[in-house]
Chimera marker file (.cmm) of the C-alpha trace (Angstrom):
<marker_set name="trace">
<marker id="1" x="-35.491" y="37.998" z="-51.934" r="1" g="1" b="0" radius="0.5"/>
<marker id="2" x="-31.711" y="37.758" z="-52.298" r="1" g="1" b="0" radius="0.5"/>
<marker id="3" x="-31.104" y="41.483" z="-51.739" r="1" g="1" b="0" radius="0.5"/>
<marker id="4" x="-31.623" y="41.016" z="-47.923" r="1" g="1" b="0" radius="0.5"/>
<marker id="5" x="-28.488" y="38.878" z="-47.788" r="1" g="1" b="0" radius="0.5"/>
<marker id="6" x="-26.251" y="41.830" z="-48.540" r="1" g="1" b="0" radius="0.5"/>
<marker id="7" x="-23.940" y="39.737" z="-50.674" r="1" g="1" b="0" radius="0.5"/>
<marker id="8" x="-21.131" y="39.318" z="-51.430" r="1" g="1" b="0" radius="0.5"/>
<marker id="9" x="-19.505" y="38.427" z="-48.185" r="1" g="1" b="0" radius="0.5"/>
<marker id="10" x="-15.787" y="38.141" z="-47.615" r="1" g="1" b="0" radius="0.5"/>
<marker id="11" x="-13.924" y="36.033" z="-45.102" r="1" g="1" b="0" radius="0.5"/>
<marker id="12" x="-10.719" y="34.337" z="-44.227" r="1" g="1" b="0" radius="0.5"/>
<marker id="13" x="-8.707" y="32.352" z="-41.751" r="1" g="1" b="0" radius="0.5"/>
<marker id="14" x="-7.145" y="33.619" z="-38.668" r="1" g="1" b="0" radius="0.5"/>
<marker id="15" x="-3.777" y="34.576" z="-40.211" r="1" g="1" b="0" radius="0.5"/>
<marker id="16" x="-5.309" y="36.085" z="-43.372" r="1" g="1" b="0" radius="0.5"/>
<marker id="17" x="-3.334" y="33.627" z="-45.701" r="1" g="1" b="0" radius="0.5"/>
<marker id="18" x="-6.683" y="32.235" z="-46.960" r="1" g="1" b="0" radius="0.5"/>
<marker id="19" x="-9.417" y="34.582" z="-48.236" r="1" g="1" b="0" radius="0.5"/>
<marker id="20" x="-12.759" y="33.525" z="-49.791" r="1" g="1" b="0" radius="0.5"/>
<marker id="21" x="-15.941" y="35.150" z="-51.161" r="1" g="1" b="0" radius="0.5"/>
<marker id="22" x="-19.518" y="34.075" z="-50.913" r="1" g="1" b="0" radius="0.5"/>
<marker id="23" x="-21.721" y="35.457" z="-53.660" r="1" g="1" b="0" radius="0.5"/>
<marker id="24" x="-24.936" y="33.312" z="-53.349" r="1" g="1" b="0" radius="0.5"/>
<marker id="25" x="-27.463" y="33.198" z="-50.506" r="1" g="1" b="0" radius="0.5"/>
<marker id="26" x="-26.971" y="30.391" z="-48.093" r="1" g="1" b="0" radius="0.5"/>
<marker id="27" x="-29.148" y="27.403" z="-48.318" r="1" g="1" b="0" radius="0.5"/>
<marker id="28" x="-29.021" y="26.620" z="-44.551" r="1" g="1" b="0" radius="0.5"/>
<marker id="29" x="-27.143" y="27.288" z="-41.378" r="1" g="1" b="0" radius="0.5"/>
<marker id="30" x="-26.420" y="24.618" z="-38.841" r="1" g="1" b="0" radius="0.5"/>
<marker id="31" x="-24.669" y="23.490" z="-35.616" r="1" g="1" b="0" radius="0.5"/>
<marker id="32" x="-23.317" y="19.959" z="-35.669" r="1" g="1" b="0" radius="0.5"/>
<marker id="33" x="-22.892" y="18.137" z="-32.342" r="1" g="1" b="0" radius="0.5"/>
<marker id="34" x="-21.237" y="14.978" z="-33.707" r="1" g="1" b="0" radius="0.5"/>
<marker id="35" x="-18.111" y="13.928" z="-31.927" r="1" g="1" b="0" radius="0.5"/>
<marker id="36" x="-15.981" y="14.370" z="-35.039" r="1" g="1" b="0" radius="0.5"/>
<marker id="37" x="-17.037" y="18.028" z="-35.193" r="1" g="1" b="0" radius="0.5"/>
<marker id="38" x="-16.481" y="18.437" z="-31.425" r="1" g="1" b="0" radius="0.5"/>
<marker id="39" x="-12.857" y="17.160" z="-31.806" r="1" g="1" b="0" radius="0.5"/>
<marker id="40" x="-12.218" y="19.009" z="-35.172" r="1" g="1" b="0" radius="0.5"/>
<marker id="41" x="-13.483" y="22.374" z="-33.787" r="1" g="1" b="0" radius="0.5"/>
<marker id="42" x="-12.145" y="21.881" z="-30.242" r="1" g="1" b="0" radius="0.5"/>
<marker id="43" x="-15.629" y="22.893" z="-29.103" r="1" g="1" b="0" radius="0.5"/>
<marker id="44" x="-18.995" y="21.600" z="-28.168" r="1" g="1" b="0" radius="0.5"/>
<marker id="45" x="-20.180" y="21.766" z="-31.797" r="1" g="1" b="0" radius="0.5"/>
<marker id="46" x="-19.143" y="23.142" z="-35.146" r="1" g="1" b="0" radius="0.5"/>
<marker id="47" x="-21.040" y="25.871" z="-37.093" r="1" g="1" b="0" radius="0.5"/>
<marker id="48" x="-21.808" y="25.852" z="-40.730" r="1" g="1" b="0" radius="0.5"/>
<marker id="49" x="-23.203" y="28.010" z="-43.516" r="1" g="1" b="0" radius="0.5"/>
<marker id="50" x="-24.179" y="25.919" z="-46.569" r="1" g="1" b="0" radius="0.5"/>
<marker id="51" x="-23.869" y="27.578" z="-49.906" r="1" g="1" b="0" radius="0.5"/>
<marker id="52" x="-24.087" y="26.359" z="-53.360" r="1" g="1" b="0" radius="0.5"/>
<marker id="53" x="-20.705" y="25.508" z="-54.913" r="1" g="1" b="0" radius="0.5"/>
<marker id="54" x="-20.992" y="28.236" z="-57.552" r="1" g="1" b="0" radius="0.5"/>
<marker id="55" x="-21.448" y="30.875" z="-54.880" r="1" g="1" b="0" radius="0.5"/>
<marker id="56" x="-18.197" y="30.128" z="-53.103" r="1" g="1" b="0" radius="0.5"/>
<marker id="57" x="-14.653" y="30.992" z="-54.282" r="1" g="1" b="0" radius="0.5"/>
<marker id="58" x="-11.193" y="31.058" z="-52.648" r="1" g="1" b="0" radius="0.5"/>
<marker id="59" x="-9.800" y="34.405" z="-53.556" r="1" g="1" b="0" radius="0.5"/>
<marker id="60" x="-6.394" y="34.259" z="-51.964" r="1" g="1" b="0" radius="0.5"/>
<marker id="61" x="-4.071" y="31.429" z="-50.857" r="1" g="1" b="0" radius="0.5"/>
<marker id="62" x="-4.025" y="27.631" z="-51.351" r="1" g="1" b="0" radius="0.5"/>
<marker id="63" x="-6.098" y="25.805" z="-48.700" r="1" g="1" b="0" radius="0.5"/>
<marker id="64" x="-4.707" y="22.333" z="-47.827" r="1" g="1" b="0" radius="0.5"/>
<marker id="65" x="-6.758" y="19.192" z="-47.619" r="1" g="1" b="0" radius="0.5"/>
<marker id="66" x="-7.163" y="17.927" z="-44.144" r="1" g="1" b="0" radius="0.5"/>
<marker id="67" x="-7.179" y="14.284" z="-43.003" r="1" g="1" b="0" radius="0.5"/>
<marker id="68" x="-9.956" y="12.632" z="-41.105" r="1" g="1" b="0" radius="0.5"/>
<marker id="69" x="-12.640" y="10.029" z="-41.119" r="1" g="1" b="0" radius="0.5"/>
<marker id="70" x="-14.989" y="11.932" z="-43.336" r="1" g="1" b="0" radius="0.5"/>
<marker id="71" x="-15.019" y="11.093" z="-47.008" r="1" g="1" b="0" radius="0.5"/>
<marker id="72" x="-15.692" y="14.758" z="-47.726" r="1" g="1" b="0" radius="0.5"/>
<marker id="73" x="-12.727" y="17.051" z="-48.386" r="1" g="1" b="0" radius="0.5"/>
<marker id="74" x="-12.127" y="19.482" z="-45.469" r="1" g="1" b="0" radius="0.5"/>
<marker id="75" x="-9.879" y="22.458" z="-46.221" r="1" g="1" b="0" radius="0.5"/>
<marker id="76" x="-7.549" y="24.261" z="-43.826" r="1" g="1" b="0" radius="0.5"/>
<marker id="77" x="-5.152" y="27.119" z="-43.899" r="1" g="1" b="0" radius="0.5"/>
<marker id="78" x="-1.535" y="25.710" z="-44.332" r="1" g="1" b="0" radius="0.5"/>
<marker id="79" x="-0.299" y="28.381" z="-41.970" r="1" g="1" b="0" radius="0.5"/>
<marker id="80" x="-2.605" y="28.887" z="-39.073" r="1" g="1" b="0" radius="0.5"/>
<marker id="81" x="-4.379" y="25.472" z="-39.575" r="1" g="1" b="0" radius="0.5"/>
<marker id="82" x="-7.933" y="27.026" z="-39.255" r="1" g="1" b="0" radius="0.5"/>
<marker id="83" x="-10.664" y="24.720" z="-40.537" r="1" g="1" b="0" radius="0.5"/>
<marker id="84" x="-12.197" y="26.986" z="-43.183" r="1" g="1" b="0" radius="0.5"/>
<marker id="85" x="-14.583" y="24.964" z="-45.395" r="1" g="1" b="0" radius="0.5"/>
<marker id="86" x="-15.818" y="21.493" z="-46.462" r="1" g="1" b="0" radius="0.5"/>
<marker id="87" x="-16.807" y="20.572" z="-50.020" r="1" g="1" b="0" radius="0.5"/>
<marker id="88" x="-19.628" y="18.215" z="-50.792" r="1" g="1" b="0" radius="0.5"/>
<marker id="89" x="-19.230" y="18.091" z="-54.483" r="1" g="1" b="0" radius="0.5"/>
<marker id="90" x="-21.782" y="15.297" z="-55.044" r="1" g="1" b="0" radius="0.5"/>
<marker id="91" x="-24.445" y="17.670" z="-53.550" r="1" g="1" b="0" radius="0.5"/>
<marker id="92" x="-23.159" y="20.835" z="-55.110" r="1" g="1" b="0" radius="0.5"/>
<marker id="93" x="-22.576" y="22.554" z="-51.827" r="1" g="1" b="0" radius="0.5"/>
<marker id="94" x="-19.796" y="24.026" z="-49.704" r="1" g="1" b="0" radius="0.5"/>
<marker id="95" x="-20.095" y="24.220" z="-45.894" r="1" g="1" b="0" radius="0.5"/>
<marker id="96" x="-18.216" y="27.246" z="-44.631" r="1" g="1" b="0" radius="0.5"/>
<marker id="97" x="-17.245" y="28.043" z="-41.077" r="1" g="1" b="0" radius="0.5"/>
<marker id="98" x="-19.360" y="31.207" z="-40.357" r="1" g="1" b="0" radius="0.5"/>
<marker id="99" x="-16.961" y="32.623" z="-37.838" r="1" g="1" b="0" radius="0.5"/>
<marker id="100" x="-14.515" y="32.928" z="-40.751" r="1" g="1" b="0" radius="0.5"/>
<marker id="101" x="-16.703" y="35.580" z="-42.290" r="1" g="1" b="0" radius="0.5"/>
<marker id="102" x="-15.523" y="39.245" z="-41.854" r="1" g="1" b="0" radius="0.5"/>
<marker id="103" x="-19.048" y="40.094" z="-40.557" r="1" g="1" b="0" radius="0.5"/>
<marker id="104" x="-20.608" y="37.114" z="-38.707" r="1" g="1" b="0" radius="0.5"/>
<marker id="105" x="-22.386" y="38.594" z="-35.777" r="1" g="1" b="0" radius="0.5"/>
<marker id="106" x="-25.740" y="37.970" z="-37.465" r="1" g="1" b="0" radius="0.5"/>
<marker id="107" x="-25.229" y="34.138" z="-37.784" r="1" g="1" b="0" radius="0.5"/>
<marker id="108" x="-27.514" y="31.781" z="-35.980" r="1" g="1" b="0" radius="0.5"/>
<marker id="109" x="-27.922" y="28.113" z="-36.634" r="1" g="1" b="0" radius="0.5"/>
<marker id="110" x="-31.346" y="27.197" z="-38.229" r="1" g="1" b="0" radius="0.5"/>
<marker id="111" x="-30.861" y="23.514" z="-37.540" r="1" g="1" b="0" radius="0.5"/>
<marker id="112" x="-28.771" y="21.481" z="-35.135" r="1" g="1" b="0" radius="0.5"/>
<marker id="113" x="-27.787" y="17.856" z="-36.049" r="1" g="1" b="0" radius="0.5"/>
<marker id="114" x="-26.395" y="14.920" z="-34.083" r="1" g="1" b="0" radius="0.5"/>
<marker id="115" x="-28.083" y="16.182" z="-30.865" r="1" g="1" b="0" radius="0.5"/>
<marker id="116" x="-27.759" y="12.596" z="-29.646" r="1" g="1" b="0" radius="0.5"/>
<marker id="117" x="-24.058" y="13.324" z="-29.227" r="1" g="1" b="0" radius="0.5"/>
<marker id="118" x="-24.300" y="16.734" z="-27.835" r="1" g="1" b="0" radius="0.5"/>
<marker id="119" x="-22.726" y="17.664" z="-24.550" r="1" g="1" b="0" radius="0.5"/>
<marker id="120" x="-25.299" y="17.955" z="-21.796" r="1" g="1" b="0" radius="0.5"/>
<marker id="121" x="-24.827" y="21.690" z="-21.231" r="1" g="1" b="0" radius="0.5"/>
<marker id="122" x="-24.527" y="22.646" z="-24.992" r="1" g="1" b="0" radius="0.5"/>
<marker id="123" x="-27.471" y="24.627" z="-26.294" r="1" g="1" b="0" radius="0.5"/>
<marker id="124" x="-28.031" y="26.570" z="-29.486" r="1" g="1" b="0" radius="0.5"/>
<marker id="125" x="-30.789" y="28.846" z="-30.850" r="1" g="1" b="0" radius="0.5"/>
<marker id="126" x="-31.567" y="26.418" z="-33.568" r="1" g="1" b="0" radius="0.5"/>
<marker id="127" x="-35.209" y="26.282" z="-34.630" r="1" g="1" b="0" radius="0.5"/>
<marker id="128" x="-35.045" y="22.559" z="-35.680" r="1" g="1" b="0" radius="0.5"/>
<marker id="129" x="-33.168" y="19.718" z="-33.907" r="1" g="1" b="0" radius="0.5"/>
<marker id="130" x="-32.347" y="16.252" z="-35.195" r="1" g="1" b="0" radius="0.5"/>
<marker id="131" x="-30.815" y="13.359" z="-33.204" r="1" g="1" b="0" radius="0.5"/>
<marker id="132" x="-28.708" y="12.450" z="-36.280" r="1" g="1" b="0" radius="0.5"/>
<marker id="133" x="-29.091" y="13.815" z="-39.810" r="1" g="1" b="0" radius="0.5"/>
<marker id="134" x="-32.519" y="14.867" z="-41.061" r="1" g="1" b="0" radius="0.5"/>
<marker id="135" x="-34.168" y="12.508" z="-43.516" r="1" g="1" b="0" radius="0.5"/>
<marker id="136" x="-32.812" y="13.481" z="-46.985" r="1" g="1" b="0" radius="0.5"/>
<marker id="137" x="-36.396" y="14.293" z="-48.078" r="1" g="1" b="0" radius="0.5"/>
<marker id="138" x="-36.613" y="16.858" z="-45.281" r="1" g="1" b="0" radius="0.5"/>
<marker id="139" x="-33.828" y="19.089" z="-46.613" r="1" g="1" b="0" radius="0.5"/>
<marker id="140" x="-36.020" y="20.650" z="-49.358" r="1" g="1" b="0" radius="0.5"/>
<marker id="141" x="-38.593" y="21.920" z="-46.805" r="1" g="1" b="0" radius="0.5"/>
<marker id="142" x="-35.776" y="23.009" z="-44.359" r="1" g="1" b="0" radius="0.5"/>
<marker id="143" x="-34.133" y="24.954" z="-47.094" r="1" g="1" b="0" radius="0.5"/>
<marker id="144" x="-37.431" y="26.532" z="-48.056" r="1" g="1" b="0" radius="0.5"/>
<marker id="145" x="-38.186" y="27.461" z="-44.399" r="1" g="1" b="0" radius="0.5"/>
<marker id="146" x="-34.643" y="28.896" z="-43.967" r="1" g="1" b="0" radius="0.5"/>
<marker id="147" x="-35.070" y="31.085" z="-47.033" r="1" g="1" b="0" radius="0.5"/>
<marker id="148" x="-38.077" y="32.644" z="-45.354" r="1" g="1" b="0" radius="0.5"/>
<marker id="149" x="-37.191" y="32.582" z="-41.615" r="1" g="1" b="0" radius="0.5"/>
<marker id="150" x="-33.326" y="32.308" z="-41.395" r="1" g="1" b="0" radius="0.5"/>
<marker id="151" x="-31.178" y="35.004" z="-39.712" r="1" g="1" b="0" radius="0.5"/>
<marker id="152" x="-29.725" y="37.601" z="-42.123" r="1" g="1" b="0" radius="0.5"/>
<marker id="153" x="-27.039" y="40.259" z="-41.839" r="1" g="1" b="0" radius="0.5"/>
<marker id="154" x="-28.463" y="43.527" z="-40.325" r="1" g="1" b="0" radius="0.5"/>
<link id1="1" id2="2" r="1" g="1" b="0" radius="0.2"/>
<link id1="2" id2="3" r="1" g="1" b="0" radius="0.2"/>
<link id1="3" id2="4" r="1" g="1" b="0" radius="0.2"/>
<link id1="4" id2="5" r="1" g="1" b="0" radius="0.2"/>
<link id1="5" id2="6" r="1" g="1" b="0" radius="0.2"/>
<link id1="6" id2="7" r="1" g="1" b="0" radius="0.2"/>
<link id1="7" id2="8" r="1" g="1" b="0" radius="0.2"/>
<link id1="8" id2="9" r="1" g="1" b="0" radius="0.2"/>
<link id1="9" id2="10" r="1" g="1" b="0" radius="0.2"/>
<link id1="10" id2="11" r="1" g="1" b="0" radius="0.2"/>
<link id1="11" id2="12" r="1" g="1" b="0" radius="0.2"/>
<link id1="12" id2="13" r="1" g="1" b="0" radius="0.2"/>
<link id1="13" id2="14" r="1" g="1" b="0" radius="0.2"/>
<link id1="14" id2="15" r="1" g="1" b="0" radius="0.2"/>
<link id1="15" id2="16" r="1" g="1" b="0" radius="0.2"/>
<link id1="16" id2="17" r="1" g="1" b="0" radius="0.2"/>
<link id1="17" id2="18" r="1" g="1" b="0" radius="0.2"/>
<link id1="18" id2="19" r="1" g="1" b="0" radius="0.2"/>
<link id1="19" id2="20" r="1" g="1" b="0" radius="0.2"/>
<link id1="20" id2="21" r="1" g="1" b="0" radius="0.2"/>
<link id1="21" id2="22" r="1" g="1" b="0" radius="0.2"/>
<link id1="22" id2="23" r="1" g="1" b="0" radius="0.2"/>
<link id1="23" id2="24" r="1" g="1" b="0" radius="0.2"/>
<link id1="24" id2="25" r="1" g="1" b="0" radius="0.2"/>
<link id1="25" id2="26" r="1" g="1" b="0" radius="0.2"/>
<link id1="26" id2="27" r="1" g="1" b="0" radius="0.2"/>
<link id1="27" id2="28" r="1" g="1" b="0" radius="0.2"/>
<link id1="28" id2="29" r="1" g="1" b="0" radius="0.2"/>
<link id1="29" id2="30" r="1" g="1" b="0" radius="0.2"/>
<link id1="30" id2="31" r="1" g="1" b="0" radius="0.2"/>
<link id1="31" id2="32" r="1" g="1" b="0" radius="0.2"/>
<link id1="32" id2="33" r="1" g="1" b="0" radius="0.2"/>
<link id1="33" id2="34" r="1" g="1" b="0" radius="0.2"/>
<link id1="34" id2="35" r="1" g="1" b="0" radius="0.2"/>
<link id1="35" id2="36" r="1" g="1" b="0" radius="0.2"/>
<link id1="36" id2="37" r="1" g="1" b="0" radius="0.2"/>
<link id1="37" id2="38" r="1" g="1" b="0" radius="0.2"/>
<link id1="38" id2="39" r="1" g="1" b="0" radius="0.2"/>
<link id1="39" id2="40" r="1" g="1" b="0" radius="0.2"/>
<link id1="40" id2="41" r="1" g="1" b="0" radius="0.2"/>
<link id1="41" id2="42" r="1" g="1" b="0" radius="0.2"/>
<link id1="42" id2="43" r="1" g="1" b="0" radius="0.2"/>
<link id1="43" id2="44" r="1" g="1" b="0" radius="0.2"/>
<link id1="44" id2="45" r="1" g="1" b="0" radius="0.2"/>
<link id1="45" id2="46" r="1" g="1" b="0" radius="0.2"/>
<link id1="46" id2="47" r="1" g="1" b="0" radius="0.2"/>
<link id1="47" id2="48" r="1" g="1" b="0" radius="0.2"/>
<link id1="48" id2="49" r="1" g="1" b="0" radius="0.2"/>
<link id1="49" id2="50" r="1" g="1" b="0" radius="0.2"/>
<link id1="50" id2="51" r="1" g="1" b="0" radius="0.2"/>
<link id1="51" id2="52" r="1" g="1" b="0" radius="0.2"/>
<link id1="52" id2="53" r="1" g="1" b="0" radius="0.2"/>
<link id1="53" id2="54" r="1" g="1" b="0" radius="0.2"/>
<link id1="54" id2="55" r="1" g="1" b="0" radius="0.2"/>
<link id1="55" id2="56" r="1" g="1" b="0" radius="0.2"/>
<link id1="56" id2="57" r="1" g="1" b="0" radius="0.2"/>
<link id1="57" id2="58" r="1" g="1" b="0" radius="0.2"/>
<link id1="58" id2="59" r="1" g="1" b="0" radius="0.2"/>
<link id1="59" id2="60" r="1" g="1" b="0" radius="0.2"/>
<link id1="60" id2="61" r="1" g="1" b="0" radius="0.2"/>
<link id1="61" id2="62" r="1" g="1" b="0" radius="0.2"/>
<link id1="62" id2="63" r="1" g="1" b="0" radius="0.2"/>
<link id1="63" id2="64" r="1" g="1" b="0" radius="0.2"/>
<link id1="64" id2="65" r="1" g="1" b="0" radius="0.2"/>
<link id1="65" id2="66" r="1" g="1" b="0" radius="0.2"/>
<link id1="66" id2="67" r="1" g="1" b="0" radius="0.2"/>
<link id1="67" id2="68" r="1" g="1" b="0" radius="0.2"/>
<link id1="68" id2="69" r="1" g="1" b="0" radius="0.2"/>
<link id1="69" id2="70" r="1" g="1" b="0" radius="0.2"/>
<link id1="70" id2="71" r="1" g="1" b="0" radius="0.2"/>
<link id1="71" id2="72" r="1" g="1" b="0" radius="0.2"/>
<link id1="72" id2="73" r="1" g="1" b="0" radius="0.2"/>
<link id1="73" id2="74" r="1" g="1" b="0" radius="0.2"/>
<link id1="74" id2="75" r="1" g="1" b="0" radius="0.2"/>
<link id1="75" id2="76" r="1" g="1" b="0" radius="0.2"/>
<link id1="76" id2="77" r="1" g="1" b="0" radius="0.2"/>
<link id1="77" id2="78" r="1" g="1" b="0" radius="0.2"/>
<link id1="78" id2="79" r="1" g="1" b="0" radius="0.2"/>
<link id1="79" id2="80" r="1" g="1" b="0" radius="0.2"/>
<link id1="80" id2="81" r="1" g="1" b="0" radius="0.2"/>
<link id1="81" id2="82" r="1" g="1" b="0" radius="0.2"/>
<link id1="82" id2="83" r="1" g="1" b="0" radius="0.2"/>
<link id1="83" id2="84" r="1" g="1" b="0" radius="0.2"/>
<link id1="84" id2="85" r="1" g="1" b="0" radius="0.2"/>
<link id1="85" id2="86" r="1" g="1" b="0" radius="0.2"/>
<link id1="86" id2="87" r="1" g="1" b="0" radius="0.2"/>
<link id1="87" id2="88" r="1" g="1" b="0" radius="0.2"/>
<link id1="88" id2="89" r="1" g="1" b="0" radius="0.2"/>
<link id1="89" id2="90" r="1" g="1" b="0" radius="0.2"/>
<link id1="90" id2="91" r="1" g="1" b="0" radius="0.2"/>
<link id1="91" id2="92" r="1" g="1" b="0" radius="0.2"/>
<link id1="92" id2="93" r="1" g="1" b="0" radius="0.2"/>
<link id1="93" id2="94" r="1" g="1" b="0" radius="0.2"/>
<link id1="94" id2="95" r="1" g="1" b="0" radius="0.2"/>
<link id1="95" id2="96" r="1" g="1" b="0" radius="0.2"/>
<link id1="96" id2="97" r="1" g="1" b="0" radius="0.2"/>
<link id1="97" id2="98" r="1" g="1" b="0" radius="0.2"/>
<link id1="98" id2="99" r="1" g="1" b="0" radius="0.2"/>
<link id1="99" id2="100" r="1" g="1" b="0" radius="0.2"/>
<link id1="100" id2="101" r="1" g="1" b="0" radius="0.2"/>
<link id1="101" id2="102" r="1" g="1" b="0" radius="0.2"/>
<link id1="102" id2="103" r="1" g="1" b="0" radius="0.2"/>
<link id1="103" id2="104" r="1" g="1" b="0" radius="0.2"/>
<link id1="104" id2="105" r="1" g="1" b="0" radius="0.2"/>
<link id1="105" id2="106" r="1" g="1" b="0" radius="0.2"/>
<link id1="106" id2="107" r="1" g="1" b="0" radius="0.2"/>
<link id1="107" id2="108" r="1" g="1" b="0" radius="0.2"/>
<link id1="108" id2="109" r="1" g="1" b="0" radius="0.2"/>
<link id1="109" id2="110" r="1" g="1" b="0" radius="0.2"/>
<link id1="110" id2="111" r="1" g="1" b="0" radius="0.2"/>
<link id1="111" id2="112" r="1" g="1" b="0" radius="0.2"/>
<link id1="112" id2="113" r="1" g="1" b="0" radius="0.2"/>
<link id1="113" id2="114" r="1" g="1" b="0" radius="0.2"/>
<link id1="114" id2="115" r="1" g="1" b="0" radius="0.2"/>
<link id1="115" id2="116" r="1" g="1" b="0" radius="0.2"/>
<link id1="116" id2="117" r="1" g="1" b="0" radius="0.2"/>
<link id1="117" id2="118" r="1" g="1" b="0" radius="0.2"/>
<link id1="118" id2="119" r="1" g="1" b="0" radius="0.2"/>
<link id1="119" id2="120" r="1" g="1" b="0" radius="0.2"/>
<link id1="120" id2="121" r="1" g="1" b="0" radius="0.2"/>
<link id1="121" id2="122" r="1" g="1" b="0" radius="0.2"/>
<link id1="122" id2="123" r="1" g="1" b="0" radius="0.2"/>
<link id1="123" id2="124" r="1" g="1" b="0" radius="0.2"/>
<link id1="124" id2="125" r="1" g="1" b="0" radius="0.2"/>
<link id1="125" id2="126" r="1" g="1" b="0" radius="0.2"/>
<link id1="126" id2="127" r="1" g="1" b="0" radius="0.2"/>
<link id1="127" id2="128" r="1" g="1" b="0" radius="0.2"/>
<link id1="128" id2="129" r="1" g="1" b="0" radius="0.2"/>
<link id1="129" id2="130" r="1" g="1" b="0" radius="0.2"/>
<link id1="130" id2="131" r="1" g="1" b="0" radius="0.2"/>
<link id1="131" id2="132" r="1" g="1" b="0" radius="0.2"/>
<link id1="132" id2="133" r="1" g="1" b="0" radius="0.2"/>
<link id1="133" id2="134" r="1" g="1" b="0" radius="0.2"/>
<link id1="134" id2="135" r="1" g="1" b="0" radius="0.2"/>
<link id1="135" id2="136" r="1" g="1" b="0" radius="0.2"/>
<link id1="136" id2="137" r="1" g="1" b="0" radius="0.2"/>
<link id1="137" id2="138" r="1" g="1" b="0" radius="0.2"/>
<link id1="138" id2="139" r="1" g="1" b="0" radius="0.2"/>
<link id1="139" id2="140" r="1" g="1" b="0" radius="0.2"/>
<link id1="140" id2="141" r="1" g="1" b="0" radius="0.2"/>
<link id1="141" id2="142" r="1" g="1" b="0" radius="0.2"/>
<link id1="142" id2="143" r="1" g="1" b="0" radius="0.2"/>
<link id1="143" id2="144" r="1" g="1" b="0" radius="0.2"/>
<link id1="144" id2="145" r="1" g="1" b="0" radius="0.2"/>
<link id1="145" id2="146" r="1" g="1" b="0" radius="0.2"/>
<link id1="146" id2="147" r="1" g="1" b="0" radius="0.2"/>
<link id1="147" id2="148" r="1" g="1" b="0" radius="0.2"/>
<link id1="148" id2="149" r="1" g="1" b="0" radius="0.2"/>
<link id1="149" id2="150" r="1" g="1" b="0" radius="0.2"/>
<link id1="150" id2="151" r="1" g="1" b="0" radius="0.2"/>
<link id1="151" id2="152" r="1" g="1" b="0" radius="0.2"/>
<link id1="152" id2="153" r="1" g="1" b="0" radius="0.2"/>
<link id1="153" id2="154" r="1" g="1" b="0" radius="0.2"/>
</marker_set>
């Protein structure tokens, strides 16, 4: 049931120059322990809410495209340089940084990926862990499980 997601959600970068709106339920939430995300986020891992492309819109400002080794476009605020979202157009999804949401205290990662690269002390509350990426065929069942069991706003 999508009513329990309490949509739409608003969010934005640290300085408020970039604002966005999420209007579709998330497909999945995750923590990524890859070294690229560690460096990009200046933390032990990055956090993600995956939403359908049609359920995400920038409502204020013009995010700038970041540079990096990933072929997927990462977007940042041109003023405060916050990493706000990543577009995976071929898959029809956007990965949004959950801490950019105005109300994000409910967030918990459902999966964690690249645990083979995680820092020894880094732990999450993720229900499913993968040494690298899950097998592509596994995403359907993970999305289905998340729709039933994933954390939701209170």
